[in-house]
C-alpha positions as YAML, in Angstrom:
chain: A
units: angstrom
residues:
- id: 1
  name: UNK
  ca: [-25.40, -16.28, -1.46]
- id: 2
  name: UNK
  ca: [-23.25, -13.52, 0.01]
- id: 3
  name: UNK
  ca: [-21.65, -11.29, -2.60]
- id: 4
  name: UNK
  ca: [-18.22, -9.69, -2.37]
- id: 5
  name: UNK
  ca: [-19.94, -6.29, -2.42]
- id: 6
  name: UNK
  ca: [-21.85, -7.28, 0.72]
- id: 7
  name: UNK
  ca: [-18.69, -8.57, 2.41]
- id: 8
  name: UNK
  ca: [-16.39, -5.72, 1.40]
- id: 9
  name: UNK
  ca: [-12.63, -6.17, 1.17]
- id: 10
  name: UNK
  ca: [-11.98, -6.59, 4.89]
- id: 11
  name: UNK
  ca: [-14.91, -8.99, 5.25]
- id: 12
  name: UNK
  ca: [-13.58, -11.09, 2.38]
- id: 13
  name: UNK
  ca: [-10.12, -11.20, 3.92]
- id: 14
  name: UNK
  ca: [-11.63, -12.46, 7.19]
- id: 15
  name: UNK
  ca: [-13.22, -15.35, 5.24]
- id: 16
  name: UNK
  ca: [-9.93, -16.19, 3.51]
- id: 17
  name: UNK
  ca: [-7.62, -16.10, 6.53]
- id: 18
  name: UNK
  ca: [-8.41, -19.66, 7.75]
- id: 19
  name: UNK
  ca: [-6.91, -20.96, 4.49]
- id: 20
  name: UNK
  ca: [-3.64, -19.05, 4.87]
- id: 21
  name: UNK
  ca: [-0.52, -19.35, 7.03]
- id: 22
  name: UNK
  ca: [-0.12, -17.35, 10.23]
- id: 23
  name: UNK
  ca: [2.93, -16.04, 12.07]
- id: 24
  name: UNK
  ca: [5.14, -18.61, 13.78]
- id: 25
  name: UNK
  ca: [8.53, -20.27, 13.39]
- id: 26
  name: UNK
  ca: [10.40, -18.47, 10.63]
- id: 27
  name: UNK
  ca: [7.31, -16.45, 9.61]
- id: 28
  name: UNK
  ca: [7.56, -12.93, 11.07]
- id: 29
  name: UNK
  ca: [4.45, -11.45, 9.43]
- id: 30
  name: UNK
  ca: [1.71, -13.86, 8.46]
- id: 31
  name: UNK
  ca: [-1.60, -13.61, 6.63]
- id: 32
  name: UNK
  ca: [-3.99, -10.92, 7.83]
- id: 33
  name: UNK
  ca: [-1.42, -8.94, 9.79]
- id: 34
  name: UNK
  ca: [-0.26, -6.57, 7.08]
- id: 35
  name: UNK
  ca: [-0.11, -5.85, 3.33]
- id: 36
  name: UNK
  ca: [3.30, -7.55, 3.21]
- id: 37
  name: UNK
  ca: [4.55, -10.92, 4.43]
- id: 38
  name: UNK
  ca: [7.94, -11.45, 6.07]
- id: 39
  name: UNK
  ca: [10.09, -14.39, 7.11]
- id: 40
  name: UNK
  ca: [13.55, -15.13, 8.49]
- id: 41
  name: UNK
  ca: [15.94, -16.90, 6.14]
- id: 42
  name: UNK
  ca: [18.28, -19.70, 7.22]
- id: 43
  name: UNK
  ca: [21.21, -17.27, 7.43]
- id: 44
  name: UNK
  ca: [19.28, -14.99, 9.81]
- id: 45
  name: UNK
  ca: [18.44, -12.31, 7.23]
- id: 46
  name: UNK
  ca: [14.83, -11.18, 6.80]
- id: 47
  name: UNK
  ca: [12.86, -11.21, 3.57]
- id: 48
  name: UNK
  ca: [9.73, -9.11, 2.95]
- id: 49
  name: UNK
  ca: [7.34, -9.99, 0.10]
- id: 50
  name: UNK
  ca: [4.36, -8.21, -1.38]
- id: 51
  name: UNK
  ca: [2.24, -8.18, -4.52]
- id: 52
  name: UNK
  ca: [-0.28, -5.76, -6.06]
- id: 53
  name: UNK
  ca: [-2.61, -5.94, -9.05]
- id: 54
  name: UNK
  ca: [-3.50, -2.97, -11.24]
- id: 55
  name: UNK
  ca: [-6.54, -3.19, -13.51]
- id: 56
  name: UNK
  ca: [-7.33, -0.93, -16.46]
- id: 57
  name: UNK
  ca: [-10.30, 1.39, -15.81]
- id: 58
  name: UNK
  ca: [-9.99, 0.69, -12.08]
- id: 59
  name: UNK
  ca: [-6.41, 1.71, -11.26]
- id: 60
  name: UNK
  ca: [-5.35, 3.42, -14.48]
- id: 61
  name: UNK
  ca: [-6.78, 4.84, -17.70]
- id: 62
  name: UNK
  ca: [-4.76, 4.33, -20.89]
- id: 63
  name: UNK
  ca: [-6.94, 6.95, -22.53]
- id: 64
  name: UNK
  ca: [-4.87, 9.69, -20.91]
- id: 65
  name: UNK
  ca: [-2.07, 7.97, -18.97]
- id: 66
  name: UNK
  ca: [1.07, 7.01, -20.95]
- id: 67
  name: UNK
  ca: [1.86, 3.26, -20.77]
- id: 68
  name: UNK
  ca: [5.30, 4.01, -19.30]
- id: 69
  name: UNK
  ca: [3.62, 5.90, -16.45]
- id: 70
  name: UNK
  ca: [1.23, 2.99, -15.88]
- id: 71
  name: UNK
  ca: [4.23, 0.68, -15.50]
- id: 72
  name: UNK
  ca: [6.10, 3.06, -13.20]
- id: 73
  name: UNK
  ca: [3.06, 3.50, -10.96]
- id: 74
  name: UNK
  ca: [2.43, -0.25, -10.74]
- id: 75
  name: UNK
  ca: [6.00, -0.81, -9.62]
- id: 76
  name: UNK
  ca: [6.16, 2.20, -7.27]
- id: 77
  name: UNK
  ca: [2.87, 1.46, -5.51]
- id: 78
  name: UNK
  ca: [3.96, -2.15, -4.98]
- id: 79
  name: UNK
  ca: [7.34, -1.09, -3.62]
- id: 80
  name: UNK
  ca: [5.61, 1.22, -1.13]
- id: 81
  name: UNK
  ca: [4.66, -1.93, 0.82]
- id: 82
  name: UNK
  ca: [8.36, -2.78, 1.11]
- id: 83
  name: UNK
  ca: [9.18, 0.79, 2.15]
- id: 84
  name: UNK
  ca: [6.61, 0.45, 4.93]
- id: 85
  name: UNK
  ca: [8.66, -2.43, 6.34]
- id: 86
  name: UNK
  ca: [12.06, -0.73, 5.84]
- id: 87
  name: UNK
  ca: [12.93, -3.40, 3.27]
- id: 88
  name: UNK
  ca: [15.18, -2.67, 0.32]
- id: 89
  name: UNK
  ca: [13.91, -4.18, -2.97]
- id: 90
  name: UNK
  ca: [15.84, -7.11, -4.38]
- id: 91
  name: UNK
  ca: [13.90, -9.13, -6.98]
- id: 92
  name: UNK
  ca: [10.54, -8.90, -8.71]
- id: 93
  name: UNK
  ca: [8.15, -10.72, -11.04]
- id: 94
  name: UNK
  ca: [5.39, -9.33, -13.26]
- id: 95
  name: UNK
  ca: [2.21, -11.07, -14.45]
- id: 96
  name: UNK
  ca: [0.34, -9.57, -17.40]
- id: 97
  name: UNK
  ca: [-3.24, -10.38, -18.44]
- id: 98
  name: UNK
  ca: [-4.20, -8.67, -21.70]
- id: 99
  name: UNK
  ca: [-6.81, -8.98, -24.47]
- id: 100
  name: UNK
  ca: [-5.46, -10.53, -27.66]
- id: 101
  name: UNK
  ca: [-6.34, -7.31, -29.52]
- id: 102
  name: UNK
  ca: [-4.27, -5.12, -27.16]
- id: 103
  name: UNK
  ca: [-1.67, -2.89, -28.80]
- id: 104
  name: UNK
  ca: [1.73, -4.56, -28.33]
- id: 105
  name: UNK
  ca: [3.40, -1.12, -28.18]
- id: 106
  name: UNK
  ca: [1.24, -0.28, -25.16]
- id: 107
  name: UNK
  ca: [2.29, -3.50, -23.43]
- id: 108
  name: UNK
  ca: [5.96, -2.82, -24.18]
- id: 109
  name: UNK
  ca: [5.56, 0.70, -22.84]
- id: 110
  name: UNK
  ca: [4.13, -0.62, -19.57]
- id: 111
  name: UNK
  ca: [7.09, -2.97, -19.17]
- id: 112
  name: UNK
  ca: [9.50, -0.12, -19.98]
- id: 113
  name: UNK
  ca: [7.98, 1.89, -17.14]
- id: 114
  name: UNK
  ca: [8.12, -1.10, -14.80]
- id: 115
  name: UNK
  ca: [11.79, -1.64, -15.62]
- id: 116
  name: UNK
  ca: [12.67, 2.04, -15.20]
- id: 117
  name: UNK
  ca: [11.12, 2.15, -11.73]
- id: 118
  name: UNK
  ca: [12.71, -1.17, -10.75]
- id: 119
  name: UNK
  ca: [16.16, 0.10, -11.76]
- id: 120
  name: UNK
  ca: [15.62, 3.33, -9.81]
- id: 121
  name: UNK
  ca: [15.13, 1.33, -6.59]
- id: 122
  name: UNK
  ca: [17.60, -1.49, -7.16]
- id: 123
  name: UNK
  ca: [15.11, -4.25, -7.94]
- id: 124
  name: UNK
  ca: [15.86, -6.82, -10.65]
- id: 125
  name: UNK
  ca: [12.83, -8.00, -12.64]
- id: 126
  name: UNK
  ca: [13.37, -11.69, -13.36]
- id: 127
  name: UNK
  ca: [10.30, -12.55, -15.42]
- id: 128
  name: UNK
  ca: [6.76, -13.56, -14.54]
- id: 129
  name: UNK
  ca: [3.79, -14.68, -16.60]
- id: 130
  name: UNK
  ca: [1.60, -13.56, -19.50]
- id: 131
  name: UNK
  ca: [-1.91, -14.70, -20.30]
- id: 132
  name: UNK
  ca: [-4.84, -13.61, -22.44]
- id: 133
  name: UNK
  ca: [-8.09, -12.27, -21.02]
- id: 134
  name: UNK
  ca: [-11.33, -10.96, -22.50]
- id: 135
  name: UNK
  ca: [-10.40, -7.75, -20.72]
- id: 136
  name: UNK
  ca: [-9.56, -5.45, -19.22]
- id: 137
  name: UNK
  ca: [-5.76, -5.41, -19.18]
- id: 138
  name: UNK
  ca: [-4.24, -6.10, -15.76]
- id: 139
  name: UNK
  ca: [-0.70, -6.05, -14.35]
- id: 140
  name: UNK
  ca: [0.40, -7.80, -11.16]
- id: 141
  name: UNK
  ca: [3.75, -6.99, -9.56]
- id: 142
  name: UNK
  ca: [5.36, -9.34, -7.02]
- id: 143
  name: UNK
  ca: [8.32, -7.88, -5.13]
- id: 144
  name: UNK
  ca: [10.86, -9.20, -2.64]
- id: 145
  name: UNK
  ca: [13.01, -7.09, -0.34]
- id: 146
  name: UNK
  ca: [15.61, -7.46, 2.39]
- id: 147
  name: UNK
  ca: [14.63, -5.93, 5.73]
- id: 148
  name: UNK
  ca: [17.07, -3.73, 7.63]
- id: 149
  name: UNK
  ca: [15.64, -4.86, 10.97]
- id: 150
  name: UNK
  ca: [12.82, -7.17, 12.06]
- id: 151
  name: UNK
  ca: [9.62, -5.73, 10.52]
- id: 152
  name: UNK
  ca: [6.54, -5.27, 12.69]
- id: 153
  name: UNK
  ca: [3.00, -5.94, 11.41]
- id: 154
  name: UNK
  ca: [-0.05, -3.73, 11.89]
- id: 155
  name: UNK
  ca: [-1.33, -6.27, 14.42]
- id: 156
  name: UNK
  ca: [1.41, -5.23, 16.88]
- id: 157
  name: UNK
  ca: [-0.02, -1.70, 17.37]
- id: 158
  name: UNK
  ca: [-1.60, -0.86, 20.74]
- id: 159
  name: UNK
  ca: [-3.86, 1.88, 22.10]
- id: 160
  name: UNK
  ca: [-1.93, 5.02, 23.01]
- id: 161
  name: UNK
  ca: [0.60, 4.70, 20.20]
- id: 162
  name: UNK
  ca: [1.37, 7.82, 18.20]
- id: 163
  name: UNK
  ca: [0.10, 8.12, 14.60]
- id: 164
  name: UNK
  ca: [2.13, 10.05, 12.02]
- id: 165
  name: UNK
  ca: [2.60, 10.33, 8.26]
- id: 166
  name: UNK
  ca: [5.70, 10.75, 6.13]
- id: 167
  name: UNK
  ca: [4.42, 13.63, 3.99]
- id: 168
  name: UNK
  ca: [1.57, 15.69, 2.59]
- id: 169
  name: UNK
  ca: [-1.53, 13.82, 1.40]
- id: 170
  name: UNK
  ca: [-4.03, 14.42, -1.38]
- id: 171
  name: UNK
  ca: [-1.67, 15.23, -4.26]
- id: 172
  name: UNK
  ca: [-2.53, 12.03, -6.13]
- id: 173
  name: UNK
  ca: [-6.26, 12.63, -5.76]
- id: 174
  name: UNK
  ca: [-5.81, 16.08, -7.32]
- id: 175
  name: UNK
  ca: [-3.64, 14.72, -10.14]
- id: 176
  name: UNK
  ca: [-6.15, 11.98, -10.98]
- id: 177
  name: UNK
  ca: [-9.03, 14.47, -10.99]
- id: 178
  name: UNK
  ca: [-7.04, 16.65, -13.40]
- id: 179
  name: UNK
  ca: [-5.96, 13.65, -15.51]
- id: 180
  name: UNK
  ca: [-2.37, 14.61, -14.88]
- id: 181
  name: UNK
  ca: [0.04, 11.64, -14.96]
- id: 182
  name: UNK
  ca: [2.45, 11.40, -12.02]
- id: 183
  name: UNK
  ca: [5.30, 9.13, -11.00]
- id: 184
  name: UNK
  ca: [5.13, 8.66, -7.22]
- id: 185
  name: UNK
  ca: [8.34, 7.77, -5.40]
- id: 186
  name: UNK
  ca: [8.18, 5.30, -2.47]
- id: 187
  name: UNK
  ca: [9.46, 6.60, 0.86]
- id: 188
  name: UNK
  ca: [12.54, 4.49, 1.52]
- id: 189
  name: UNK
  ca: [15.09, 5.33, 4.20]
- id: 190
  name: UNK
  ca: [12.84, 7.37, 6.51]
- id: 191
  name: UNK
  ca: [11.91, 4.82, 9.18]
- id: 192
  name: UNK
  ca: [13.55, 3.68, 12.39]
- id: 193
  name: UNK
  ca: [13.29, 0.42, 14.38]
- id: 194
  name: UNK
  ca: [10.06, 0.17, 16.38]
- id: 195
  name: UNK
  ca: [7.85, 1.87, 13.77]
- id: 196
  name: UNK
  ca: [4.82, 0.05, 12.41]
- id: 197
  name: UNK
  ca: [3.90, 1.45, 9.00]
- id: 198
  name: UNK
  ca: [1.54, 0.93, 6.09]
- id: 199
  name: UNK
  ca: [1.24, 2.83, 2.83]
- id: 200
  name: UNK
  ca: [-1.72, 5.11, 2.14]
- id: 201
  name: UNK
  ca: [-2.54, 3.61, -1.26]
- id: 202
  name: UNK
  ca: [-6.25, 3.24, -0.38]
- id: 203
  name: UNK
  ca: [-6.51, 6.50, 1.59]
- id: 204
  name: UNK
  ca: [-5.63, 7.58, 5.13]
- id: 205
  name: UNK
  ca: [-8.96, 6.58, 6.68]
- id: 206
  name: UNK
  ca: [-8.88, 3.24, 4.91]
- id: 207
  name: UNK
  ca: [-5.37, 2.59, 6.21]
- id: 208
  name: UNK
  ca: [-6.60, 3.27, 9.75]
- id: 209
  name: UNK
  ca: [-9.40, 0.73, 9.22]
- id: 210
  name: UNK
  ca: [-6.75, -1.82, 8.22]
- id: 211
  name: UNK
  ca: [-4.93, -1.16, 11.52]
- id: 212
  name: UNK
  ca: [-8.26, -1.61, 13.29]
- id: 213
  name: UNK
  ca: [-8.90, -4.93, 11.54]
- id: 214
  name: UNK
  ca: [-5.42, -6.22, 12.37]
- id: 215
  name: UNK
  ca: [-4.97, -4.90, 15.92]
- id: 216
  name: UNK
  ca: [-8.50, -4.06, 17.14]
- id: 217
  name: UNK
  ca: [-7.56, -0.42, 17.75]
- id: 218
  name: UNK
  ca: [-9.41, 2.81, 17.04]
- id: 219
  name: UNK
  ca: [-7.83, 6.13, 16.13]
- id: 220
  name: UNK
  ca: [-8.23, 9.79, 17.04]
- id: 221
  name: UNK
  ca: [-7.02, 12.16, 14.31]
- id: 222
  name: UNK
  ca: [-6.73, 15.95, 14.50]
- id: 223
  name: UNK
  ca: [-7.51, 17.38, 11.06]
- id: 224
  name: UNK
  ca: [-5.49, 20.53, 11.75]
- id: 225
  name: UNK
  ca: [-2.35, 18.38, 12.00]
- id: 226
  name: UNK
  ca: [-2.90, 16.43, 8.77]
- id: 227
  name: UNK
  ca: [-0.43, 17.71, 6.13]
- id: 228
  name: UNK
  ca: [-2.36, 18.57, 2.96]
- id: 229
  name: UNK
  ca: [-0.73, 18.75, -0.47]
- id: 230
  name: UNK
  ca: [-0.97, 21.96, -2.48]
- id: 231
  name: UNK
  ca: [-4.33, 22.24, -4.19]
- id: 232
  name: UNK
  ca: [-5.91, 19.38, -2.23]
- id: 233
  name: UNK
  ca: [-8.79, 19.51, 0.22]
- id: 234
  name: UNK
  ca: [-8.89, 17.92, 3.67]
- id: 235
  name: UNK
  ca: [-11.31, 15.32, 2.31]
- id: 236
  name: UNK
  ca: [-8.88, 14.39, -0.47]
- id: 237
  name: UNK
  ca: [-6.10, 14.11, 2.11]
- id: 238
  name: UNK
  ca: [-8.24, 11.81, 4.27]
- id: 239
  name: UNK
  ca: [-9.76, 9.60, 1.60]
- id: 240
  name: UNK
  ca: [-7.73, 9.99, -1.60]
- id: 241
  name: UNK
  ca: [-5.77, 6.90, -2.57]
- id: 242
  name: UNK
  ca: [-2.87, 6.02, -4.88]
- id: 243
  name: UNK
  ca: [-0.43, 7.50, -2.35]
- id: 244
  name: UNK
  ca: [3.00, 6.12, -1.54]
- id: 245
  name: UNK
  ca: [3.23, 8.15, 1.69]
- id: 246
  name: UNK
  ca: [3.32, 6.03, 4.84]
- id: 247
  name: UNK
  ca: [1.17, 6.06, 7.95]
- id: 248
  name: UNK
  ca: [3.34, 5.05, 10.91]
- id: 249
  name: UNK
  ca: [2.87, 4.31, 14.59]
- id: 250
  name: UNK
  ca: [5.14, 3.85, 17.58]
- id: 251
  name: UNK
  ca: [4.71, 3.58, 21.38]
- id: 252
  name: UNK
  ca: [6.82, 6.47, 22.65]
- id: 253
  name: UNK
  ca: [9.59, 8.95, 21.88]
- id: 254
  name: UNK
  ca: [10.07, 11.53, 19.14]
- id: 255
  name: UNK
  ca: [10.39, 10.73, 15.44]
- id: 256
  name: UNK
  ca: [11.01, 12.98, 12.46]
- id: 257
  name: UNK
  ca: [7.51, 12.45, 11.05]
- id: 258
  name: UNK
  ca: [4.33, 14.56, 11.11]
- id: 259
  name: UNK
  ca: [2.18, 13.49, 14.09]
- id: 260
  name: UNK
  ca: [-1.57, 13.60, 13.37]
- id: 261
  name: UNK
  ca: [-3.10, 11.69, 16.30]
- id: 262
  name: UNK
  ca: [-2.97, 8.48, 18.31]
- id: 263
  name: UNK
  ca: [-4.49, 5.02, 18.42]
- id: 264
  name: UNK
  ca: [-7.27, 4.33, 20.93]
- id: 265
  name: UNK
  ca: [-8.84, 1.29, 22.52]
- id: 266
  name: UNK
  ca: [-12.49, 1.79, 21.53]
- id: 267
  name: UNK
  ca: [-12.25, 0.66, 17.90]
- id: 268
  name: UNK
  ca: [-13.69, 3.87, 16.42]
- id: 269
  name: UNK
  ca: [-11.97, 5.95, 13.74]
- id: 270
  name: UNK
  ca: [-12.43, 9.58, 14.74]
- id: 271
  name: UNK
  ca: [-11.50, 12.84, 13.01]
- id: 272
  name: UNK
  ca: [-11.90, 15.83, 15.33]
- id: 273
  name: UNK
  ca: [-14.07, 13.66, 17.56]
- id: 274
  name: UNK
  ca: [-16.49, 12.56, 14.81]
- id: 275
  name: UNK
  ca: [-16.60, 8.97, 13.61]
- id: 276
  name: UNK
  ca: [-15.51, 8.61, 9.99]
- id: 277
  name: UNK
  ca: [-15.18, 6.05, 7.25]
- id: 278
  name: UNK
  ca: [-13.77, 6.43, 3.78]
- id: 279
  name: UNK
  ca: [-11.05, 5.47, 1.34]
- id: 280
  name: UNK
  ca: [-11.08, 2.82, -1.34]
- id: 281
  name: UNK
  ca: [-12.70, -0.57, -0.78]
- id: 282
  name: UNK
  ca: [-11.88, -2.93, -3.66]
- id: 283
  name: UNK
  ca: [-15.25, -4.68, -3.30]
- id: 284
  name: UNK
  ca: [-17.33, -1.89, -1.77]
...
């Protein structure tokens, strides 16, 4: 028997890909190419879809985080995948799994936070599903968006492309360490055609490993160019998760983003010339 811990998240995904649909025909981004899927509708418009699950004691702690903040964060971190594809949110669904002894006021608070975030970004929550579980409580958000232009998957990146981020990193790691609730805001409206982006929800280094898995590229990062949030360390900026900032790449030309390095052809993830790993692995 091979356990999920032994496989790790990326190893598990490699095992699952043969069962899923790939790019082709109307499918613009298929399984294994990105955190979001995308397809072309019959009228020529482009839809982007994503989903994320948030589990109590793994992604949030109701002991110190208000339920409304839990709901906001679940929505915002899901919408970050749409922002990475320059897709404006349209519709969403929510699935809740909760113990029968859960406080109903807590559940209502989570949904109030979900709804507040959805309204802020123009997404209409249409329903979803509820089910009981022995625990812990878990929330899954499924979101659809309309792309401004044809979205590009991580698998389209090539060696030599520039790597940049949309803002300072590490703030969420500091806030979580201090048990200070925050309401991150997805980075919509900052991208241009030709960018390939992914959110930094599992950490900067982990996001680079996802590009490696999808496109076979390595990366060379200069730590002095990595924007670090106030109070955060370089390590928190490199490996801290729960971020809605985006890591973006493009082949040439200037962009109004903070350049931190470039992709390479050797498959190694380097920071100042030293090979690095890090970030959050859901099964590691």
